[in-house]
N, C-alpha and C positions, 0 to 999 in steps of 0.2 A: 165726374163719374165716381161713385161709390157703390160697389156691388158686393153682396154677400155670396158666400159659397154656393148657396142653393140656387142663385140666379145663374151662376156660371155653369153649374151641372145641368140646369134646364136649357140654357142657350146652346150649349155644345152637345147636348145629348151624351154626356160622358159618364164613366164610372169613377166615383171619387175614392181615392186612396190617400189619406192624409192625416196629419198630426195637429193641424190648426183649424178645426172646423168653424171657428168663430171669427176668423180674420176677414178682412174686406180688401178689395183691390180698387186702385184709383187710376191705373194706367195700364196699357197693353204694350208689349214689345215683342220683336222678332230677332233683334240683333244683340247677340251676347256681348259685343264689344262696347256698347253704349254705356256711358257713365251715369245714364239716367236710370238704369235698373236699380230697384230697391225693394224693400219688403211690401210695397204696395203694388208691385208689378205683377201682372199676369203674363208669363212668357210662353209663347207658342213656339214649340220646337219643330220648325219647318224643315223638311229635307230639302238640300239644294243639289245642284248639279255635281258638286264634288265635296260639299260640306253638309253636315247634318246638325241641326240645332241640338239634338239629343246628346251630341259629344261634349257640349259645353255646360251641361246641367250642374255637374258637381262644382264647377268653377263659379257658376252663379249662386249656388247655394252658399258658398264661402263668402260671397259679396253681399249676402243677405236676402236674396230672392227667395220667396217662400211658395210661389204658385206656378205650376207648369202644366201646359196642356201637352200631352205626349201620346205616342202610339204604344210605347213601352217604357217601363220605369227601369232606369240603369240600376245594375245590381248594387253598386256602391252608393247609391242615392236613396235606396228604399228606407223609409222611416225617417227621412231627414227633412221632408217638405210635403206640400200638398200636391197631388198629381190628379189631373183630370184625364182619364185614359180614354181615348178615341181610336177609330180605325184609320182616320186621315186627318192630320193636323191642319192642312190648308183648308179643307172643307169645314173643319170646326171653326176656324177663324172666320170664314165667310158666313157660316151659320150664326156665329156670335154677333157679327156685324148686322146680319139680317134681323136678328132678334132685338138688337139695340136700336136700330132704325125705327122699328114699330112703335117705340115710345115717344116719337115726335111726329107732329101732324102739320108743321109749317110747310109752305111750298118749296119744291126742290127743282132747280134747272139742271138738266144733264146735257152734257156736250160730247159729241163724238164726231169722227171724221178722220181723214188721213193726216192733216196738218191744220195748225191754227188753233187747236183745242185749248191749249194753255194760254195763248195770247187772249182769245176771246174771254176765257174764264177770268183773267186778271183785269181786262178792261171792264168787264161787267162788274167786277168787285169795285173797281174805281168809280164807275158810273152810278152804281145803286147804293154804295155804302153810306151816303149821306142820309139815306131814308131806311136802311135796314141794318140789323146786326147779323152779319153774314158769316157762315161757315163754308169754306171752300177747300177743295184739294190743295194740299200744300205742294209747291213745285209741280212735278209732273206725275203725281201719285195716281196713275189711272189704270193700273194693271189688276190682275186677279188678287194680288196682295195689297197694292197701294189703295185701291178703292175701299176695301174693309177698314184700313187703317185711318183713311180719311173720314169715313162715316163715324167711327168711334170717337172722333174729336168733337162731336156735337155735344152741346149742353143746353140746358133749359133756357138760357138767355138768348139763343139764336132764334131768328124768325125767318131766315132765308137760307137756303143751301145752293151752292153752285159746284157741281162735281163733274170732272171729265172722265170718260171711260174709253180705254184703248184696248184693242184686241189684235191678236196676231194670227188667229186661225179659227176654225168653226167651233161651235159649242162653248164659246166663252161668254158672249154677250148676255145670254139669258141669266146667267149667275149674277152678273153685275146689275142687271135690270132689277132682279128681285132684292138686291141689297140697296140700291139707290132709290127706287120707287119714285121716278121723276114725274112732275106735273106738267113741266114745260120741256120739250126736247129741242135741241139745236143740232143741226147737221152742218158742219163745215164741209169744205171740198173733199172729194174722194179722189185721192192721187194713188201713186204707185207703192206707197210704203207698205211693207208686209204682204206684198202681192204673192210671195212664195208660199203663204199659208192657206191660199185658196185656189181652187180649181180655175176660176175665172172671176172677171170684174162683177158679174151678177151675183155670184155666191158671196162675195165680199160685201156688196151693198146690202144684201138681204140679211147677212149676219149683223151688220151695224145697226140696221133698222129695228132689230129686236129690242133695242134699248127704248124704243118709243111705243111699245105695244100697249101701254096703258096710260099714255100721255093725254092730257086735254088738248094741248096744241103743240104742233111741230114747226119750227122755224127753219126755213132753208132757202137757198137760191133755187129758182124754178129750174128743174131738170127733169125732162120727160122720162129718161131712163129710171130715175129715182122714184118719181111719182107713180110710175106704172108698177113698181114693186111694193108700194106702201099699201097698207090696209085701207081700203076706200072709206071705211067708217071713221078713220082718224081725221081730225080737223088739222089743216095746214095753214100757215101763214108764210106766203112766198114773196120773193123780191126778184127783180130782173132788171137788166139794163134796157130791155125791150118791153113792149106792151104785152099784156097777158097774165102778169103776176099781180098779187094783191097790192104790191108797192113797186113802183117804177123809180129807178135811180138813174139820173143822168149826171155823170162825173165831168168836171171841167178842170184841167190843170191851171193852178194859179201860183206860179213860182215854186216854192217849197211846200206848197199845200194843194189840196184838191177841194173844189166846190162840189157839193152833192145836191142837185135839184131833186126834191123828194115829192112824189105824187102818190098820195094815199087816199083814194076816193076823191072827195072834194077838198081834202086838206092838201095844200101845196105850199112848201116853203124850202129854203135853202139853208144848208148847214155846211160847215168847212171842217175838214179833218187835216191835221198837219203831216200829211204823207202824200207821196207821189207814186210809190210802188204798188203794183197790182195786188200783191198778197195783203199788205196793210190796209188798202182801201176795202177789199172784200171783208176782212175781219172787223173793220169798224162799221161796215154796213150791217153785218150780222149783229153786232152789238146795238146799233140804232134800232134794228128790227125788235129787239127785246124791249126797248124803251117805247117804241110805238104800241106794241102788244100790251104793255103794262099801263098804257094811258098817260104817259108823261106829256106835258105841254110842249108846243113847239119851242118856246123860249128856253125851257130847261134843257131840252135836247140840244139846241144850238149851243148853249153855254158849255155843257158838259162835254160834247163831242170835240169842241175846240180845244179842250184840256187833255185830250188823249196824248200819250207820249210813247216813244219807242221803248219796248219792254225788254230788259235784260233778264233772261230767264235762268241765269246760271250763276253759281258761286265761282268767283275767280280768285286764283292765288297769284299775287304780284310781288315783285321785289320792292321792298320799301327802303327809306332812308335809315342810316345808321345800322345796317345789318338786320333790319326788321323784315318780317314777312307780313304782307297785308292780305287779308281775305275780304274781298269786296262783295257785300250782299246788301246793296244800297236801293233796292226798289220797293221793299216792303218791311213792315215790322208788325208781326202778329205772333201769337203764342206758339202756333204749330210750326211756323217756319223758323222761329228761334230755336226750338228743339232740334230741328234738322241742321241748322247753321252751327250750333254748339258741337254737335257730333262731327260736322265737317272740320271744325277747328281743331278737335282732338286728333282726327286723322291726319291733319296736315300742319300741326304745330312744328315749328322749327327750333323752338326755345322752350325752357320750362316756364319762363314768364309769359302769361297769357293775359292780354288786355282786350276788354270788350268796349266799344264805343256804341251805345244803344240809345235810340230815340224813344219817346212815348210809344207804348205798345198798343196797337189798335185791334179792334174787332175780335176780341177774344171770347166775348160772351159772359165773362166774369165781371163782377164788380171790381173797382180799382183795388181795394184792400186785398181781396182774394187773389186777384190777378198778379199783383206784384209780389205777394207772398209765394206764389208759385214760380215766378221769375227768379226771385231770390234763391229758392231752393235749387233751381236749374243751375244757376251761376255757381252755388256752393258746390253742387255735385261735381262740376267740371273744374273745380279748383282754380277759378278765375283770380288772377293776382290783383287786378284792379278794374274798376268799372267807371267809365265816363258816361254819365246820363245827360242827355240833352232833351229838354222839354219840361214844362211845368209840372206835369203829373208824375213823371219818373223821378224828378228832383225831390218832390215831396215824399213819395212813397218809399223810395229806397234810401232816404236820408241816413238811416242807421246802418246801411250795409257796409261791411268793412272795406276800406280803401275805395270809397265811392266819392266821385267828384262831380258835382252837379253844375250844369249850364242851362240857362233859360233858352238859348238859341244857338244854332250852328255858328252864326256870325260871332256871338260872344265867345264861343269856344276857339274859333280861329284867331280871334283878336288877342286872346290871353294865353293861349297854349304854345309853348316854344317847341320847335320841331326836334331839338335836341333832347326833349324830355322823353322821347321814345328811343330805346337803344336795345338791340339784340332781344326782341321779343316778338311774339306772334300777335297781330292786332286784328280782331274781327270787327269790321265796320258795318253795322246793320241798322238801317233806319228807314222809315217811311219816306216815300218820295218827297212829301211836302217839306221835309227838313233838309233837303238838298245835300245829302251826305256825300254826293260824288265830288263836292268841293273839298271834303275831308280827305278822300282818296287821293286826289290830286296833290294835296298838301303833304301827304305821308309817302306818296309813291316815289321810288327812285326815278330821277329824271333821266330819260334816254330818248333817242330819236323815235320816230313814229313807225319804224319797222318792227313788227312783232311776230313771234312764232307762237301761235295759240295751240295749247296741248289739251286735247279732249280727254279728260280722265275717265269719262263713262266708256269712251271707245277702248281705252286700255283694258278696263275690266271686261268689256265684251270680248276683246280678242283673247285675253287670258282664259276666260271661260270657254271660248270656242275650242282652244287647244286642249283644255282640261277635258272637254267632252269626248275627246278621242283617246283618252287614257283610262286605264283601270282605276277604280276608286283608290286603291292602296298605292298607286305610283306617285312618287314624290315629284316635285317640280322645282327646278332652279331657273331663275330668270337673270339674264345678262343685262347689267346696267352700267357696263364699261363705256368708255368713250363719251363721257357726259351724257349717259343714257341714250346712245345713239343720236346724240344731238338734241335730245328733248329735255335734258335737265335731270342729272342723276339723283339728287336728293329727293326731290319731289316725287319722282317715279318710284324710288326705293320705299319711300314713306307709304305710298299707296300700296305697293306689293306687300310690305310688311303687314298692313291692315288686312290684306286679302289672305294672309297666312300662308304665303309661299315658303318652301322649306329652305331654300338657299338663295343668295344673291351671288352674281359673279361679277368681279371687276378684273381689269387687266393688270393694274399696278397697285402696290401697297398704299400709295398716297390716296388713290381713289377710295379705298376701303376705309382709311383713317378719316377722311372727310365725312364718310357716312356715319362712322362711329361718333365723331364729334357732333354730328347733327342729330343724334339720339336713336340711330338705327341699331336695333338689337338682334335682328335676324342673322343667323350664321352667314359668314361672307367668305367665299373662296377667291384667292388672289391667283389668277390664271398665269400670270408672267412674273413671278416673284424674282426679285434680284437678291443676291446673297446679302448685299449691303443693307437690305431693308428687313432682314429676318428678326432683328431685335425689335424693331418698331411693330412688326406684325405680332409678335408674342405680346407686346405691351397692350395692343388694341384687340386681342383675341381674333385675329384674322388667320384663316387656315390656308396654308400654301398648297399649290400644285407641285408635285415632286415629279420631275421629268428625266433626272439623270442621277447616276450613282454619285457623282461629285456633289451635286446640289443636296442630295440626301445626307451625305456625310457632313456637309456643312451645317445643315439645319439640326442634325442630331448633336453635333458639337455645341451648337448654341443652346439646345435644350438641356444638355448636360451642364453646361456653364451656369444656366439659370435655375437649375434644379427643377425642371419641368418633368411631368410624367404623363404618358399616354396622350401627347399633344396631337390633335387631329390633323392628319395629312391626307392628300388626295393624289394617288399615283396615276400617272398618265402613260398610256401605252400608245405606241406609234404603229398603227395597223395599215398605214398606207398614205396618210397625209404628209409625212416626212417633213414636219415642222419642229415639234417637240415630243418627247416621249421615249420610253424604253422600247427597244427592238426585241424580237423574240431571243436573239442570241445574248441578250443582256439580263434575261429574267432570272437566271441562277444567281447572278451577282446581287440583284435586288433582293431575292428571297434570303440570301446569306446576310445581307445587311439588316433586314428586318426581323430575322429569326431571333427570339429571345431579346428584343430590343424594347425596353420598357419606357423609353423616352418619348416615342411617338407611337401613334395608333393609326392604322390605316382606316380612315372613315370611308373612303370610297375609291374605287378603281374605274378608270373611264378612258375612252378614246374619242377621237373626232373623225366624223365622216367627211370626206373631201368632196364628194359628188352626189350627195343625196338629192339634189335638186335637178339632176341631169339624168333623164329617163335612159339615154343610151349607155350610161355606165352603171346600170342596175346590177349587173353581175359583178362588177368591181366592188360595189357598195356591199352586196351580199357576202363577198369574200372578206371584206373589212369586218362585218359583223361576226362571221364565223371565226375569224382569228381572234377577235376580242373575246368571244365566248370561250375559246380553248385557253388562251393565255391567262385570262383573269381567273378561270377555274383552276388553273395550275398554281397560281399564287394562293388562292383561297385554300386549296387542299393541302399545300405545303405548309402554310402558317396556321391552319385551322382557325380561320377567321370568317366573319360574316359581314363584309362591307357592303355599302350601297354600290351597285353597278350602274353605269350610265354611258350611252354612246349616242343617242339621238339628239340632234339640233333641231331647229325649227322645221326645215323641210323633212328631215327625218321622221319627226312626229307625224306629219302628214302623210308621208309615202311609205314608211316602214313601221307602222304601229306594233307589229309583232315583235319588235326588238326593243321595246320600252324598258326592259329589266326593272330596276327598282326606282329609277329617276330618269328625267329627261331634262334637257336644257333648252329653254325658249329664249330666242334672241329677237331677230328682226321681225318675226311674226307678230310679237306683241305690239309693234308700232305700226301694224296694218299692211305689212309687205309680205306676200306669199310668193311661192316659187312658180305658180302657174295661175291661169285665169280663173279656174274653178275654186282654188283655194282663196284667191283675193276677193272673189265675190261674196265670201262669207265673213270677210274682215271689215272693220270699220276704219276710216281715215283718222289718225290720231293728231298729226300735226298740220296746221294750215299756216303758211308763211304769207303775211300780207303787209302792205304798206299803203301810202296815200299818194294821190297825184299832187305834186308840188306846183306845177305850172303847165298850162296848155297854151300853145301858140300855133298860129297858121303859118305854114311854110309853102312858098311858091315852087312851081316845077323848076328843076334844075339846081336846087340847093342841096348841099351835103349835110348829114347829120352825124355827129360824133367824131371821135378820133380817127385820123388818117383817111377821112372822106371815103369810108367803105360803103356807105349808102348814099346814093344820089336820087332825089325825088324825080319822078317822071310824070307827076301831076301835082296839083295843089293838095297838100295834106294837112291834117291837124295832128300835132305831136304833143304827147303828154310825157313829162319828166317825172320819174320816180326816184325817191331817195334810197336806192339800194343797188349794190354792185358787187364786184368780186371780192372786196374786203369783207362783205357780209356773207360770202360763201357761194355766190351765184357765178357758175363758170362762164368765162368770156365766150367760150364756144357756143353757148346758148343764144348769143346775139345774132345780129346780121341776118334776120328773118328765119332763123332756125327754130327759135322758141317764141312763146307768147305768154301773156298774163291774161287774167280774166277780169274785166271790168264791167260791172252792172250785168253780169251774166253772158258777156260777149268777149270773144277773143280779140286781144289787142296784140298785134305782131310786134316783136322787138325789132327796132330799126337801128341800124349802126352798131358800133362796138360798145359792149357793156364796159363802163369805166369803173374806177375803184369804188365810187360811193353812189353812182347814178346809172340809170338806163333810160332810154327813150322808146316809147311804143306809139304805134299808129292807132289813133282814136278817131279817124276821119268819119267813120260810119257808127260811132258809138255815142249815144247820149250821155254826156258826163260832164262834171264840174271839177274844179280844183278842190282838193279835199276829199274826193270820192275815194273808196277803197279799191285797191288792186290786189288780186290774189296771185302770188308768185307761184306757190304750189299748194295743193290740198287734194280735193277730189279731182279738180281739173285746173291746170295740168296736174297729173299725179307724178310722184317721184319716179315711179316705174316708167311712165311715158318720157320723162326727162332723161332717165338713165339710158333708155333704149336709143334716143336721138343722139345721145353724147357717147354712146358705145362704152358705157361704164355700168356700175351697179347701184341700186338704190342706197345701199350703205354709204357709198361716197357722197351722194347728194346730201343725205340726212346729217351725217357726222361732220360735213363740211360748213354747215351754218355757224358763223362766227358767234362767239359768246358775247360780242358787243350787241347782238340782237336780243332784245328783251323777250323772255319767255313769260307767257301768261297761261297759268293752268286753270282749267274751269271744269265744273261738274254741272250738268244740266239739272 
């Protein structure tokens, strides 16, 4: 891409106000935080739910960005850059992508449906890439913003496009169709995802089918309901497990694979796919249909379908050896996804030293010299400390890159590189599947047992944005990351929240805050339970104390005086009814006297804590707390003539008492997907999934006992699976003995007998499963809310009780 100013004006229908009329742009951006922004960037200032791209224009100008699409020019930026003024910047981005797409005439495949879109897209890329230079949506870029960004990645070397399109409500798909302009349409299954955006299933199907209005062919599983809603003038290519479709498929299980008997008119043959689950089989059949439609021979279809593989669609953050953090992105290596992975690396780096292990880069559309020049620029912009290149092409093309270490194959790297060569650094491992970089991840990953707590970073951002949507734009937000991030991992969560520009982080004790500072977190941190002995360390690490008593205040002022500190930020807590920590009303005069004319500290905020904001029957008490806080805090403000931040709402308070949000709110358990009632929980996403594997399966006859103390006796023959997880991992013993269950292959397996320190046994008599299969301890089902209710406790205790010996894996879709 190299576009002149006049092209951008035309494409966006904008009014130009600028000082560089002759410059050109070669990339498009919407994220001000990306290190890839430069003088060749066209930045679209998109308004967000709580952030507006216009707010970061002056920062971007300082970094060298020259071109901006805006609805208004910030006062302090006028005359400092080029501005393309439009009425709506999102529409301008879509218009720009629509204009850009018109310059390319190669065939495009568009995929929509409720699930399976990304899998089918990636499998088609694998199946067709030997014959085409493919441009495809990176990751799951299928939204009103993601689709335009995907299209803008096209260059003149591409000769096939595969893009996915996702919608959440009506009047969205038409815009995406005009941008993608597909020739072949693919409809995966229609499920319940995003049902809330439509009046009924029929409306949802009709909206999705708008993507295919100008397609030459639509590929789908035969579905009478869908076909009835399709324009009868459109050509379809259907499949079914029964007669009546263009292609009949008869699946037969074969151990860990499935044989597909394929009948396509007079053409009958059998292919095998290495899957046995229903979803993967249907996605493989959809991919097969594209090969049939495009005229591939039976022999090629059989060969390539056999090579399909489980697709890891997420970037994962894992603990590595020698204090390293490993970012696992080992299923693809193309230019577009490299850009995304490097931004993810910057968001989740744990150390200043950053290493990238990168295979040959495929399917960019660029010639090798141009491609690797762009790759080198990306690596330089992200200040990568060292690059390990694996593959003949990358070894040749990046030979002159600083701190570049080439290897011909993954096996050569593993044979020659010592594990202790990696130490306290963040390592991005990114390679095409053929390079088997999963072996490198195993080599670098910290060795722990097979029980893991997976943390969905997308879900955390979703939940954060849900609570933000209930706030006024000017209301600040503080997020609690105490207690090891509610069991999820404090540093990784804090890093994500810092990237999301939250205003404050909250920890319980000074050592938690110090750990975050040592890990590079610069966001303001409040220590909620500061101990006097830790005051000096807090000052050294720029941590801000909660002040809850006159004694504590005097001690901190003395420390500030000793260290010659001035206006050090403190946060005054008022006890309006929780009766845990804080100043009571009769102590306010003493507090005011201590703070009056005191230059050593500065009251940054005044706050209180609601004790019962999640209990509807105590609404009057909660309102009384809010009223007391309002009076008491105002008394302090008036007496000291200050203007501090005021905050009283916790998670359930944000949801139930939005009128009392004052200047800031404190988000805690809600970030992790736990709300105080069913309606609130329905709008949150599950963040943590605790899972393990089946160690052993055995058949037990009737009358035998299972586990300690013979608390469970079989009354019939049973199959019992042993799982390597127990109360030392944080699973309460009370959850055993048929009270609780785990999920195996989508089915409930009741816990039998007493949960022991490191193991539990579950009933799999009626479940098709094998040793090595995954067992879900909690996640969507059973949820921590369900477990807490059964155990007569609260979800907090379930989450924070998960032992730190359980490996945390952080991932982003």
